[in-house]
N, CA and C of each residue as an Amber inpcrd file, in Angstrom:
protein
   534
  41.5450000 -71.6740000   1.7480000  40.6750000 -70.7820000   2.4260000
  39.2860000 -71.4250000   2.4630000  38.7200000 -71.4280000   3.5990000
  37.4110000 -72.0240000   3.8090000  36.4520000 -70.8840000   4.1540000
  35.3860000 -70.8170000   3.4420000  34.4050000 -69.7650000   3.6900000
  33.1490000 -70.3330000   4.3490000  32.6230000 -69.5720000   5.1840000
  31.3790000 -69.9690000   5.8550000  30.3210000 -68.9290000   5.5060000
  29.2520000 -69.4350000   5.0560000  28.1390000 -68.5500000   4.7140000
  27.0200000 -68.7990000   5.7120000  26.6080000 -67.7950000   6.3880000
  25.5260000 -67.9090000   7.3520000  24.3920000 -67.0160000   6.8490000
  23.2060000 -67.6030000   6.7630000  22.0460000 -66.8560000   6.2710000
  21.0150000 -66.7880000   7.3890000  20.5830000 -65.6100000   7.6600000
  19.5270000 -65.4090000   8.6490000  18.3090000 -64.8560000   7.9230000
  17.1450000 -65.2560000   8.3810000  15.9210000 -64.7760000   7.7570000
  14.8900000 -64.4670000   8.8270000  14.2620000 -63.3450000   8.6920000
  13.1500000 -62.9930000   9.5630000  11.9000000 -63.0870000   8.7070000
  11.2260000 -64.1550000   8.8480000  10.0850000 -64.3950000   7.9780000
   8.9050000 -64.8650000   8.8130000   7.7350000 -64.2670000   8.5640000
   6.5390000 -64.7120000   9.2750000   6.0280000 -65.9910000   8.6550000
   5.4130000 -66.7680000   9.4850000   4.8280000 -68.0180000   9.0000000
   3.6330000 -67.6860000   8.1060000   3.5470000 -68.3140000   6.9590000
   2.4600000 -68.0560000   6.0170000   1.2760000 -68.9380000   6.3870000
   0.1400000 -68.2840000   6.5960000  -1.0940000 -69.0090000   6.9190000
  -2.0960000 -68.7930000   5.8040000  -2.8620000 -69.7990000   5.4570000
  -3.8920000 -69.6020000   4.4240000  -4.9970000 -68.6950000   4.9490000
  -5.5640000 -67.9170000   4.0430000  -6.6670000 -67.0370000   4.4280000
  -7.9130000 -67.8710000   4.6650000  -8.6810000 -67.5310000   5.7010000
  -9.9220000 -68.2830000   5.9310000 -10.9600000 -67.9230000   4.8680000
 -11.8440000 -68.8700000   4.5890000 -12.9240000 -68.5940000   3.6450000
 -13.8540000 -67.5620000   4.2630000 -14.3500000 -66.6780000   3.4330000
 -15.2290000 -65.6230000   3.9260000 -16.3460000 -65.3720000   2.9330000
 -17.3940000 -64.7750000   3.4180000 -18.5160000 -64.3990000   2.5770000
 -18.4110000 -62.9060000   2.2910000 -18.8320000 -62.5040000   1.1140000
 -18.9000000 -61.1010000   0.7540000 -19.9630000 -60.4370000   1.6300000
 -19.6170000 -59.3470000   2.2570000 -20.5740000 -58.6760000   3.1190000
 -21.1770000 -57.4920000   2.3630000 -22.4320000 -57.6260000   2.0150000
 -23.1340000 -56.5690000   1.3110000 -24.0280000 -55.8400000   2.3020000
 -23.9070000 -54.5370000   2.3310000 -24.7560000 -53.7400000   3.1960000
 -25.4240000 -52.6700000   2.3420000 -26.6740000 -52.4220000   2.6490000
 -27.4400000 -51.4140000   1.9140000 -27.9190000 -50.3620000   2.8950000
 -27.9790000 -49.1250000   2.4120000 -28.4620000 -48.0490000   3.2790000
 -29.9480000 -48.2590000   3.5680000 -30.3900000 -47.6810000   4.6620000
 -31.7990000 -47.7850000   5.0390000 -32.6560000 -47.1590000   3.9430000
 -33.7800000 -47.7850000   3.6690000 -34.6630000 -47.3020000   2.6090000
 -35.3320000 -45.9880000   2.9630000 -35.4900000 -45.1400000   1.9540000
 -36.2780000 -43.9150000   2.0750000 -37.4720000 -44.0910000   1.1490000
 -38.6500000 -43.7010000   1.6120000 -39.8750000 -44.0270000   0.8940000
 -40.6740000 -42.7820000   0.5390000 -41.4160000 -42.9130000  -0.5650000
 -42.3290000 -41.8660000  -1.0010000 -43.6120000 -42.5390000  -1.4730000
 -44.6990000 -41.7990000  -1.4590000 -45.9820000 -42.3410000  -1.8940000
 -45.9820000 -42.4780000  -3.4190000 -46.5000000 -43.5830000  -3.9160000
 -46.5630000 -43.7840000  -5.3640000 -47.6490000 -42.9120000  -5.9650000
 -47.4480000 -42.5830000  -7.2040000 -48.4630000 -41.8950000  -7.9830000
 -48.8390000 -42.8590000  -9.0980000 -49.9650000 -43.5210000  -8.9470000
 -50.3130000 -44.6160000  -9.8530000 -51.4540000 -44.2920000 -10.7990000
 -51.7610000 -43.0250000 -10.9600000 -52.7970000 -42.6280000 -11.9190000
 -54.1530000 -43.2220000 -11.6100000 -54.7180000 -43.9550000 -12.5640000
 -56.0650000 -44.5100000 -12.4250000 -56.1080000 -45.8500000 -11.6940000
 -54.9840000 -46.3230000 -11.2140000 -54.9590000 -47.6170000 -10.5230000
 -55.7030000 -47.5190000  -9.1960000 -56.2300000 -48.6360000  -8.7490000
 -57.0990000 -48.6770000  -7.5760000 -56.3640000 -48.8080000  -6.2490000
 -55.0660000 -48.6580000  -6.2550000 -54.3100000 -48.7540000  -5.0110000
 -53.0600000 -47.8940000  -5.0910000 -52.5290000 -47.5700000  -3.9280000
 -51.2940000 -46.8070000  -3.8190000 -50.5100000 -47.3380000  -2.6240000
 -49.2220000 -47.0790000  -2.5900000 -48.3600000 -47.5840000  -1.5240000
 -47.0950000 -46.7500000  -1.4770000 -46.2810000 -46.9710000  -0.4500000
 -44.9900000 -46.3020000  -0.3370000 -43.9410000 -47.1340000  -1.0510000
 -43.1360000 -46.4800000  -1.8740000 -42.0720000 -47.1770000  -2.6020000
 -40.7170000 -46.6240000  -2.2040000 -39.7240000 -47.4730000  -2.2880000
 -38.3440000 -47.1050000  -1.9810000 -37.8350000 -46.1460000  -3.0660000
 -37.1760000 -45.0710000  -2.6460000 -36.6410000 -44.1000000  -3.6130000
 -35.5540000 -44.7130000  -4.4980000 -34.9370000 -45.8170000  -4.0560000
 -33.9100000 -46.4850000  -4.8570000 -34.5020000 -47.3560000  -5.9640000
 -35.8190000 -47.4810000  -5.9960000 -36.4530000 -48.3020000  -7.0300000
 -37.0200000 -47.4140000  -8.1340000 -37.1380000 -48.0030000  -9.3140000
 -37.7600000 -47.3230000 -10.4540000 -39.1150000 -47.9840000 -10.6880000
 -40.1690000 -47.1780000 -10.7000000 -41.5280000 -47.7020000 -10.8530000
 -41.9810000 -47.6030000 -12.3020000 -42.4820000 -48.7170000 -12.8160000
 -43.0900000 -48.7510000 -14.1450000 -44.5220000 -49.2450000 -13.9730000
 -45.4870000 -48.4420000 -14.4250000 -46.9050000 -48.7910000 -14.3000000
 -47.4650000 -49.0810000 -15.6820000 -48.0480000 -50.2560000 -15.8400000
 -48.6790000 -50.6430000 -17.1120000 -50.1330000 -50.2010000 -17.1230000
 -50.7700000 -50.1120000 -18.2900000 -52.1690000 -49.6900000 -18.3670000
 -53.1200000 -50.5840000 -17.5550000 -52.7700000 -51.8410000 -17.3480000
 -53.6250000 -52.7560000 -16.5810000 -53.3850000 -52.6280000 -15.0790000
 -52.5820000 -51.6380000 -14.6760000 -52.1990000 -51.3920000 -13.2850000
 -51.2650000 -52.4690000 -12.7300000 -50.6620000 -53.2520000 -13.6020000
 -49.5600000 -54.1030000 -13.1860000 -48.3520000 -53.1870000 -13.0540000
 -47.5320000 -53.4270000 -12.0480000 -46.3940000 -52.5460000 -11.7950000
 -45.1230000 -53.3610000 -11.6110000 -44.0050000 -52.7180000 -11.9270000
 -42.6940000 -53.3090000 -11.6800000 -41.8770000 -52.2840000 -10.9090000
 -41.3640000 -52.7080000  -9.7640000 -40.4090000 -51.9090000  -9.0050000
 -39.0410000 -52.5110000  -9.2900000 -38.2280000 -51.7830000 -10.0420000
 -36.9270000 -52.2980000 -10.4520000 -35.8420000 -51.7210000  -9.5400000
 -34.9530000 -52.5890000  -9.0880000 -33.8260000 -52.2130000  -8.2390000
 -32.5450000 -52.5420000  -9.0080000 -32.0750000 -51.6530000  -9.8770000
 -30.9210000 -51.9690000 -10.7270000 -29.6460000 -52.2830000  -9.9450000
 -29.4260000 -51.6260000  -8.8000000 -28.2140000 -51.8740000  -8.0170000
 -28.1890000 -53.2680000  -7.4070000 -29.3630000 -53.8580000  -7.2240000
 -29.4470000 -55.1970000  -6.6290000 -29.7770000 -56.2550000  -7.6730000
 -29.9830000 -55.7920000  -8.9020000 -30.3360000 -56.6880000  -9.9960000
 -31.5560000 -57.5370000  -9.6660000 -32.5970000 -56.8500000  -9.1750000
 -33.8360000 -57.5210000  -8.8250000 -35.0320000 -56.6290000  -9.0800000
 -36.2010000 -57.2580000  -9.1130000 -37.4450000 -56.5210000  -9.3430000
 -38.5700000 -57.1360000  -8.5270000 -39.4950000 -56.2720000  -8.1110000
 -40.7300000 -56.7110000  -7.4750000 -41.8410000 -56.4610000  -8.4910000
 -42.5550000 -57.5220000  -8.8480000 -43.6370000 -57.4510000  -9.8250000
 -44.9650000 -57.4580000  -9.0800000 -45.8350000 -56.4970000  -9.3990000
 -47.1560000 -56.3990000  -8.7830000 -48.2280000 -56.5560000  -9.8570000
 -49.2510000 -57.3230000  -9.5460000 -50.3580000 -57.5360000 -10.4770000
 -51.6600000 -57.2230000  -9.7600000 -52.5130000 -56.4330000 -10.3870000
 -53.8190000 -56.0760000  -9.8210000 -54.9250000 -56.8390000 -10.5260000
 -55.8600000 -57.3400000  -9.7350000 -57.0640000 -57.9900000 -10.2820000
 -58.2770000 -57.4660000  -9.5290000 -59.3530000 -57.3040000 -10.2520000
 -60.6280000 -56.9060000  -9.6570000 -61.2980000 -58.1460000  -9.0780000
 -61.7920000 -58.0430000  -7.8450000 -62.5460000 -59.1450000  -7.2440000
 -63.9800000 -59.0190000  -7.7340000 -64.4610000 -60.0630000  -8.3880000
 -65.8140000 -60.0640000  -8.9490000 -66.4420000 -61.4300000  -8.7060000
 -66.6210000 -61.7570000  -7.4220000 -67.1740000 -63.0690000  -7.0790000
 -66.1620000 -64.1910000  -7.2490000 -64.9020000 -63.8500000  -7.4850000
 -63.8790000 -64.8570000  -7.7620000 -62.7630000 -64.8640000  -6.7140000
 -63.0550000 -64.4160000  -5.4950000 -62.0260000 -64.3060000  -4.4630000
 -61.3680000 -65.6550000  -4.1760000 -62.1410000 -66.7100000  -4.0710000
 -61.5570000 -68.0340000  -3.7960000 -60.5930000 -68.4600000  -4.8940000
 -60.9360000 -68.2000000  -6.1380000 -60.0530000 -68.5420000  -7.2560000
 -58.7640000 -67.7260000  -7.1950000 -58.8810000 -66.4210000  -6.9150000
 -57.7000000 -65.5650000  -6.8110000 -56.7910000 -66.0130000  -5.6710000
 -57.3740000 -66.3570000  -4.5300000 -56.5830000 -66.8360000  -3.3900000
 -55.8880000 -68.1510000  -3.7140000 -56.6120000 -69.0670000  -4.3360000
 -56.0390000 -70.3670000  -4.7050000 -54.8850000 -70.1920000  -5.6860000
 -55.0700000 -69.3440000  -6.6900000 -54.0170000 -69.1020000  -7.6800000
 -52.7760000 -68.4750000  -7.0330000 -52.9710000 -67.5140000  -6.1260000
 -51.8430000 -66.8610000  -5.4600000 -51.0820000 -67.8550000  -4.5790000
 -51.8020000 -68.6970000  -3.8780000 -51.1570000 -69.6920000  -3.0220000
 -50.4360000 -70.7470000  -3.8590000 -51.0580000 -71.1530000  -4.9570000
 -50.4400000 -72.1530000  -5.8350000 -49.1630000 -71.5990000  -6.4500000
 -49.1690000 -70.3350000  -6.8600000 -47.9860000 -69.7050000  -7.4330000
 -46.8350000 -69.7200000  -6.4240000 -47.1380000 -69.4310000  -5.1700000
 -46.0970000 -69.4240000  -4.1420000 -45.5100000 -70.8090000  -3.9360000
 -46.3410000 -71.8250000  -3.9650000 -45.8610000 -73.1750000  -3.6860000
 -45.3040000 -73.8950000  -4.9120000 -45.3240000 -73.2540000  -6.0870000
 -44.6440000 -73.8250000  -7.2510000 -43.1300000 -73.8180000  -7.0510000
 -42.6430000 -73.0120000  -6.1150000 -41.2110000 -72.9120000  -5.8540000
 -40.7190000 -73.9620000  -4.8660000 -41.6240000 -74.7880000  -4.3660000
 -41.2680000 -75.7720000  -3.3430000 -40.2370000 -76.7890000  -3.8490000
 -40.1740000 -77.0120000  -5.1540000 -39.2220000 -77.9730000  -5.7220000
 -37.7850000 -77.5530000  -5.4220000 -37.4660000 -76.2610000  -5.5760000
 -36.1070000 -75.7600000  -5.3500000 -35.9190000 -75.1360000  -3.9680000
 -37.0110000 -74.8180000  -3.2980000 -36.9300000 -74.1180000  -2.0150000
 -36.5550000 -75.0730000  -0.8860000 -35.7880000 -74.5360000   0.0680000
 -35.5030000 -75.2860000   1.2880000 -36.6580000 -75.1600000   2.2640000
 -37.3200000 -73.9980000   2.2350000 -38.4290000 -73.7500000   3.1470000
 -39.2700000 -72.6000000   2.6010000 -40.5540000 -72.6320000   2.8800000
 -41.4460000 -71.5160000   2.5640000 -42.1900000 -71.1670000   3.8410000
 -41.9040000 -69.9840000   4.3770000 -42.5340000 -69.5230000   5.6110000
 -43.6900000 -68.5960000   5.2750000 -44.8600000 -68.8910000   5.8330000
 -46.0590000 -68.0590000   5.6300000 -46.1830000 -67.0740000   6.7790000
 -46.4540000 -65.8130000   6.4420000 -46.6550000 -64.7860000   7.4530000
 -47.9280000 -64.0180000   7.1180000 -49.0170000 -64.2660000   7.8590000
 -50.2740000 -63.5520000   7.5900000 -50.1290000 -62.0560000   7.8580000
 -50.9250000 -61.2670000   7.1260000 -50.9190000 -59.8120000   7.2920000
 -52.3560000 -59.3310000   7.4040000 -52.6320000 -58.5170000   8.4420000
 -53.9740000 -57.9700000   8.6460000 -53.8540000 -56.5110000   9.0610000
 -54.5210000 -55.6300000   8.3030000 -54.6470000 -54.2270000   8.6760000
 -56.1320000 -53.8830000   8.5280000 -56.8710000 -54.0530000   9.6150000
 -58.3240000 -53.8540000   9.5590000 -58.6960000 -52.4040000   9.2840000
 -57.8910000 -51.4730000   9.7720000 -58.1780000 -50.0540000   9.5700000
 -58.2130000 -49.6920000   8.0860000 -57.2430000 -50.2120000   7.3190000
 -57.1640000 -49.9280000   5.8830000 -57.8430000 -51.0040000   5.0400000
 -58.3770000 -52.0430000   5.6810000 -59.0150000 -53.1740000   4.9980000
 -58.0530000 -53.8470000   4.0160000 -56.8740000 -54.1650000   4.5340000
 -55.8660000 -54.8530000   3.7460000 -55.5220000 -56.1480000   4.4720000
 -55.7700000 -57.2660000   3.8030000 -55.5430000 -58.5890000   4.3770000
 -54.7250000 -59.3970000   3.3810000 -53.7830000 -60.1800000   3.8790000
 -52.9830000 -60.9360000   2.9380000 -52.0490000 -61.9250000   3.5740000
 -51.0920000 -62.3690000   2.7560000 -50.1120000 -63.3620000   3.1840000
 -48.7840000 -63.0340000   2.5090000 -47.7090000 -63.1460000   3.2780000
 -46.3530000 -62.9720000   2.7850000 -45.6690000 -64.3250000   2.8560000
 -45.0530000 -64.7450000   1.7510000 -44.3370000 -66.0100000   1.6880000
 -42.8490000 -65.7230000   1.5310000 -42.0640000 -66.1550000   2.5070000
 -40.6140000 -66.0090000   2.4330000 -40.0360000 -67.3490000   1.9810000
 -39.3620000 -67.3380000   0.8480000 -38.8430000 -68.5620000   0.2350000
 -37.3430000 -68.6410000   0.4840000 -36.8900000 -69.7300000   1.1150000
 -35.4620000 -69.9530000   1.3770000 -34.9390000 -70.9920000   0.4040000
 -33.7410000 -70.7910000  -0.0830000 -33.1230000 -71.7520000  -0.9910000
 -32.9550000 -71.1740000  -2.3840000 -32.5770000 -72.0230000  -3.3170000
 -32.2740000 -71.5910000  -4.6840000 -33.5160000 -71.5680000  -5.5820000
 -34.6040000 -71.0540000  -5.0790000 -35.8370000 -70.9390000  -5.8620000
 -35.7650000 -69.7250000  -6.7810000 -36.5890000 -69.7230000  -7.8090000
 -36.6030000 -68.6190000  -8.7680000 -37.0310000 -67.3060000  -8.1100000
 -37.9720000 -67.3710000  -7.1810000 -38.4580000 -66.1860000  -6.4770000
 -38.1930000 -66.3480000  -4.9880000 -37.6760000 -65.2990000  -4.3620000
 -37.3660000 -65.3600000  -2.9320000 -38.5390000 -64.9350000  -2.0650000
 -39.5350000 -64.3050000  -2.6510000 -40.7000000 -63.8480000  -1.8940000
 -41.9080000 -63.7430000  -2.8090000 -43.0540000 -64.0340000  -2.2380000
 -44.3390000 -63.8860000  -2.9040000 -45.2950000 -63.2850000  -1.8700000
 -46.3040000 -62.5760000  -2.3290000 -47.3280000 -62.0980000  -1.4040000
 -48.6070000 -61.7950000  -2.1560000 -49.6730000 -61.6810000  -1.3880000
 -50.9240000 -61.1660000  -1.9270000 -51.6090000 -60.3530000  -0.8470000
 -52.3840000 -59.3580000  -1.2780000 -53.2240000 -58.5610000  -0.3870000
 -54.5640000 -58.3340000  -1.0720000 -55.5940000 -58.1900000  -0.2520000
 -56.9430000 -57.9760000  -0.7710000 -57.7710000 -57.2260000   0.2590000
 -58.8720000 -56.6450000  -0.1890000 -59.8470000 -56.0930000   0.7510000
 -61.0170000 -57.0580000   0.9070000 -60.9630000 -58.1730000   0.2280000
 -61.9350000 -59.2720000   0.2690000 -63.2150000 -59.0120000  -0.5140000
 -63.3790000 -57.7880000  -1.0320000 -64.6210000 -57.4950000  -1.7440000
 -64.4060000 -56.9590000  -3.1630000 -63.3770000 -56.1150000  -3.3530000
 -63.2070000 -55.4490000  -4.6390000 -61.8200000 -55.5870000  -5.2690000
 -60.7740000 -55.6390000  -4.4510000 -59.4040000 -55.5200000  -4.9580000
 -58.5260000 -56.7050000  -4.5380000 -57.5790000 -57.0460000  -5.4230000
 -56.6400000 -58.1360000  -5.1510000 -55.3140000 -57.8220000  -5.8330000
 -54.2230000 -57.8250000  -5.0740000 -52.8880000 -57.5500000  -5.6080000
 -51.9720000 -58.7100000  -5.2280000 -51.2400000 -59.2210000  -6.2100000
 -50.2080000 -60.2200000  -5.9440000 -48.8560000 -59.6110000  -6.2700000
 -47.8250000 -60.1210000  -5.6270000 -46.4870000 -59.6190000  -5.8740000
 -45.4580000 -60.7240000  -5.7780000 -44.3760000 -60.5650000  -6.5420000
 -43.2880000 -61.5440000  -6.5710000 -41.9620000 -60.8250000  -6.6830000
 -40.9520000 -61.3800000  -6.0310000 -39.5940000 -60.8640000  -6.1010000
 -38.7530000 -61.8000000  -6.9580000 -38.1080000 -61.2340000  -7.9740000
 -37.2200000 -62.0140000  -8.8420000 -35.9080000 -61.2650000  -9.0240000
 -34.8180000 -62.0220000  -9.1280000 -33.5160000 -61.4560000  -9.4430000
 -33.1860000 -61.7710000 -10.8900000 -32.3200000 -60.9540000 -11.5040000
 -31.9780000 -61.1090000 -12.9210000 -31.1040000 -62.3270000 -13.1800000
 -30.4680000 -62.8530000 -12.1630000 -29.4920000 -63.9310000 -12.3390000
 -30.0470000 -65.2650000 -11.8660000 -29.3440000 -66.3420000 -12.2400000
 -29.6930000 -67.6730000 -11.7610000 -29.6410000 -67.6560000 -10.2340000
 -30.6390000 -68.2220000  -9.5640000 -30.6640000 -68.1320000  -8.1100000
 -29.5030000 -68.8760000  -7.4430000 -28.8070000 -68.1660000  -6.5850000
 -27.7950000 -68.7290000  -5.7020000 -28.0580000 -68.0820000  -4.3510000
 -28.7720000 -68.7850000  -3.5020000 -29.3160000 -68.2230000  -2.2740000
 -28.2640000 -67.5220000  -1.4220000 -27.0900000 -68.1270000  -1.2690000
 -26.0540000 -67.5130000  -0.4300000 -25.6200000 -66.1620000  -0.9780000
 -25.5380000 -66.0280000  -2.2860000 -25.0750000 -64.7900000  -2.9000000
 -26.1210000 -63.6830000  -2.8450000 -27.3820000 -64.0340000  -3.0100000
 -28.4170000 -62.9960000  -3.0810000 -29.0870000 -62.7250000  -1.7380000
 -28.7230000 -63.4570000  -0.6980000 -29.4050000 -63.3290000   0.5870000
 -29.4720000 -61.8930000   1.1100000 -28.3760000 -61.1120000   1.1420000
 -28.5080000 -59.7410000   1.6530000 -29.5060000 -58.8970000   0.8440000
 -29.4640000 -59.0070000  -0.4720000 -30.4080000 -58.2570000  -1.3120000
 -31.8220000 -58.7850000  -1.1140000 -31.9790000 -60.0970000  -0.9850000
 -33.3080000 -60.6880000  -0.7780000 -33.9240000 -60.1840000   0.5220000
 -33.1360000 -60.1290000   1.5770000 -33.6470000 -59.6390000   2.8620000
 -34.0570000 -58.1700000   2.7390000 -33.2330000 -57.3630000   2.0820000
 -33.5420000 -55.9480000   1.8940000 -34.8580000 -55.7750000   1.1220000
 -35.0110000 -56.5170000   0.0300000 -36.2150000 -56.3860000  -0.7940000
 -37.4360000 -57.0000000  -0.1130000 -37.2540000 -58.0170000   0.7070000
 -38.3680000 -58.5560000   1.4820000 -38.8880000 -57.4960000   2.4570000
 -37.9860000 -56.7190000   3.0230000 -38.4180000 -55.6140000   3.8900000
 -39.1840000 -54.5660000   3.0990000 -38.7830000 -54.3140000   1.8480000
 -39.5390000 -53.3900000   1.0000000 -40.9290000 -53.9450000   0.6890000
 -41.0290000 -55.2500000   0.4790000 -42.3410000 -55.8610000   0.2380000
 -43.2290000 -55.6800000   1.4640000 -42.6780000 -55.8910000   2.6320000
 -43.4610000 -55.6810000   3.8570000 -43.9230000 -54.2290000   3.9500000
 -43.0470000 -53.2920000   3.5560000 -43.4130000 -51.8690000   3.5620000
 -44.5530000 -51.6080000   2.5800000 -44.5050000 -52.2480000   1.4200000
 -45.5950000 -52.1220000   0.4420000 -46.8980000 -52.6080000   1.0610000
 -46.8580000 -53.7870000   1.6800000 -48.0630000 -54.3520000   2.2890000
 -48.5990000 -53.4560000   3.4030000 -47.7190000 -52.9460000   4.2420000
 -48.1300000 -52.1240000   5.3780000 -48.6760000 -50.7670000   4.9570000
 -48.1680000 -50.2130000   3.8710000 -48.5740000 -48.8680000   3.4510000
 -49.6590000 -48.8770000   2.3720000 -50.0020000 -50.0530000   1.8330000
 -50.9680000 -50.1380000   0.7350000 -52.3400000 -49.6280000   1.1830000
 -52.9350000 -48.8100000   0.3340000 -54.2960000 -48.3020000   0.5710000
 -55.0860000 -48.4260000  -0.7140000 -56.3420000 -48.7630000  -0.5700000
 -57.2330000 -48.8720000  -1.7270000 -57.8260000 -47.5070000  -2.0110000
 -57.9310000 -47.1550000  -3.2730000 -58.5920000 -45.8960000  -3.6540000
 -60.0970000 -46.1510000  -3.7210000 -60.8300000 -45.1530000  -3.3430000
 -62.3000000 -45.2820000  -3.3560000 -62.8960000 -44.8650000  -4.6660000
């Protein structure tokens, strides 16, 4: 007796999955006016951030869901505007070693007397954004964006873009107290 075994198979061709990037999306920011006590400035902050104000009016806006923080430092202008500007610019360009690019974006709001510069840092630098604002006579604020983890630009890019927009909102809404 001779047996014949016939096997049929309906099988789809196996294809490797294409490489993909994780798509992170964040809801649009909702903002409220800060209550900064005796500090000489106020601004709109994202409701998703936690604000910590130090006695020297240095502030930290912490974004736990994004594992990042925006650090703000206040200085009184007392004939030292050139020094403050030089220090703020030097701080921004200390990241040039790891940065692929640093884009400068001037900011001017003559109505509120707020003038400054926003630095967008591309690449694996420690800080993805730096900025400063001043009224040129009395007040000077610098700010920096840092993430809790070792910088990996591709991984943090969506969060960096979101927080850079929050920094722009801070700059646009900042007002000096009289």
